[in-house]
TIMARLO-913905 format. One line per field, with one value per residue: x, y, z of N, C-alpha, C in turn; residue in one letter. Coordinates in pm, whole numbers. Layout:
N
n_x (X/...)
n_y (Y/...)
n_z (Z/...)
ca_x (X/...)
ca_y (Y/...)
ca_z (Z/...)
c_x (X/...)
c_y (Y/...)
c_z (Z/...)
residu (a/...)
***
This chain:
102
n_x (15955/15965/15950/15689/15544/15622/15522/15249/15210/15266/15070/14837/14871/14851/14587/14451/14529/14409/14140/14115/14167/13947/13736/13795/13769/13502/13345/13131/12919/12892/12818/12573/12426/12422/12266/12030/11963/11926/11700/11510/11508/11413/11153/11049/11069/10885/10653/10640/10594/10343/10191/10214/10081/9823/9762/9765/9551/9336/9347/9292/9028/8912/8960/8811/8550/8525/8541/8314/8119/8146/8099/7849/7691/7535/7703/7913/8222/8520/8822/9051/9030/9044/9299/9453/9404/9520/9788/9846/9814/10024/10240/10214/10250/10520/10636/10576/10722/10983/11001/10986/11221/11409)
n_y (8283/8294/8027/7975/8112/7967/7715/7774/7845/7600/7435/7571/7540/7263/7218/7364/7216/6971/7047/7131/6889/6738/6888/6856/6578/6530/6692/6659/6568/6790/6989/6883/6898/7176/7252/7126/7271/7525/7476/7422/7667/7831/7733/7795/8071/8132/8044/8225/8461/8404/8386/8651/8783/8678/8784/9054/9063/8994/9210/9417/9358/9399/9672/9775/9696/9840/10103/10110/10074/10309/10504/10447/10391/10485/10506/10644/10795/10648/10769/10659/10387/10383/10493/10290/10081/10186/10200/9930/9844/9984/9859/9595/9639/9718/9479/9309/9438/9401/9124/9090/9204/9040)
n_z (11652/11379/11324/11399/11200/10976/11041/11051/10783/10654/10766/10676/10400/10381/10465/10269/10043/10102/10101/9835/9701/9793/9682/9409/9382/9451/9288/9106/9267/9433/9251/9167/9408/9439/9217/9289/9520/9403/9246/9447/9581/9378/9345/9599/9585/9384/9511/9721/9579/9469/9705/9794/9586/9622/9876/9811/9631/9802/9976/9799/9730/9979/10015/9801/9876/10112/10017/9854/10049/10198/10006/9899/10113/10428/10639/10894/10805/10881/10946/11052/10992/10712/10682/10800/10621/10390/10472/10504/10242/10117/10242/10147/9873/9876/9963/9746/9544/9642/9622/9349/9258/9360)
ca_x (15846/15978/15903/15542/15496/15646/15427/15117/15206/15260/14937/14741/14889/14799/14441/14410/14548/14307/14012/14120/14153/13809/13653/13821/13721/13356/13288/13001/12820/12873/12740/12435/12363/12398/12151/11911/11929/11874/11562/11426/11495/11328/11015/11010/11054/10756/10547/10631/10531/10201/10129/10205/9974/9696/9739/9732/9415/9239/9346/9223/8885/8873/8958/8697/8425/8521/8510/8173/8037/8148/8044/7709/7619/7515/7789/8010/8352/8625/8950/9152/9017/9098/9444/9510/9398/9620/9920/9863/9830/10160/10331/10206/10315/10664/10674/10571/10835/11106/11003/11008/11360/11499)
ca_y (8346/8253/7889/7982/8151/7854/7611/7821/7835/7458/7389/7631/7476/7126/7227/7406/7104/6872/7100/7125/6748/6698/6953/6793/6441/6527/6808/6625/6566/6928/7059/6831/6956/7319/7258/7088/7386/7631/7441/7440/7811/7886/7695/7874/8209/8140/8029/8353/8558/8369/8426/8797/8821/8645/8884/9180/9050/9001/9348/9499/9335/9465/9817/9804/9685/9953/10224/10102/10092/10450/10592/10417/10368/10601/10489/10753/10761/10636/10803/10565/10260/10406/10511/10157/10005/10242/10160/9788/9837/10029/9754/9482/9679/9713/9337/9256/9496/9337/8988/9095/9240/8933)
ca_z (11583/11241/11318/11405/11067/10886/11078/11006/10637/10617/10805/10582/10270/10391/10469/10135/9951/10132/10053/9689/9662/9819/9581/9281/9386/9467/9221/9046/9376/9479/9148/9175/9527/9411/9127/9367/9603/9316/9210/9565/9606/9273/9379/9714/9539/9314/9612/9792/9489/9462/9831/9796/9494/9687/9981/9745/9578/9912/10025/9698/9747/10104/9990/9714/9952/10205/9940/9816/10169/10237/9903/9873/10239/10515/10755/10913/10750/10983/10884/11102/10919/10577/10696/10825/10496/10298/10521/10472/10097/10087/10288/10053/9747/9898/9967/9610/9472/9687/9569/9205/9232/9409)
c_x (15847/15928/15750/15483/15512/15547/15286/15105/15192/15123/14829/14749/14832/14646/14387/14420/14441/14170/14005/14102/14009/13716/13670/13759/13568/13285/13151/12890/12789/12789/12595/12360/12332/12277/12022/11867/11870/11729/11468/11404/11405/11182/10967/10987/10920/10640/10529/10563/10382/10129/10112/10095/9837/9662/9698/9591/9311/9232/9273/9073/8834/8863/8837/8565/8412/8484/8364/8082/8032/8087/7896/7627/7606/7600/7882/8148/8458/8760/9058/9148/9075/9249/9513/9512/9504/9762/9948/9885/9971/10262/10331/10269/10467/10713/10678/10689/10965/11115/11032/11153/11455/11522)
c_y (8305/8110/7884/8015/8036/7743/7649/7808/7690/7401/7443/7567/7334/7127/7268/7293/6997/6919/7096/6984/6702/6759/6887/6654/6434/6641/6779/6625/6708/7006/7013/6890/7104/7335/7224/7204/7500/7602/7462/7588/7876/7855/7780/8019/8226/8128/8161/8459/8530/8409/8577/8845/8792/8744/9017/9177/9061/9143/9439/9481/9403/9616/9854/9797/9799/10082/10224/10127/10239/10542/10569/10399/10496/10590/10608/10707/10763/10657/10704/10434/10274/10421/10376/10073/10055/10203/10014/9768/9878/9922/9636/9517/9672/9569/9278/9310/9427/9193/8989/9127/9131/8828)
c_z (11436/11223/11322/11269/10968/10913/11032/10854/10592/10649/10711/10445/10271/10391/10332/10034/9974/10082/9901/9636/9680/9713/9445/9274/9387/9394/9158/9151/9423/9379/9149/9293/9506/9320/9201/9456/9521/9277/9327/9595/9502/9301/9496/9675/9469/9410/9687/9706/9479/9590/9839/9703/9555/9797/9919/9688/9689/9969/9927/9710/9873/10086/9904/9791/10052/10133/9899/9936/10209/10131/9881/10000/10319/10641/10770/10865/10861/10916/10928/11025/10778/10582/10718/10699/10398/10341/10488/10322/10057/10126/10192/9919/9761/9901/9827/9529/9513/9635/9420/9173/9276/9306)
residu (m/n/q/n/n/t/l/s/f/i/l/g/a/a/i/g/a/a/a/g/y/y/l/f/k/h/q/d/e/i/v/d/k/i/h/e/l/e/e/n/l/n/i/d/h/n/v/l/i/d/k/a/k/n/k/l/d/s/l/t/q/s/v/q/s/t/i/e/r/y/t/h/g/n/e/p/k/a/v/d/e/i/t/a/i/m/a/e/l/k/q/l/r/d/e/v/k/s/l/q/t/s)
***
């Protein structure tokens, strides 16, 4: 059992040393790849925020037109439709908040 522990320790040390050597030897490439990934993620994050803003704008226009139709028109007021619009509006607000905090 003692030999197993020694063998495991030697094997772990060898793997750690190899990983350390690889990191030291290729650190510039790794840093460049990390920066490239950060830039891509930043672009994607901004795209997501823009899409969320566009969805919120279209929903706001839909809500405004629905309110105008019910306040100025003679159509019967459908509570289910207004409730669905309010639920969608709440969901979009939550999405925008989560994107802003990320």
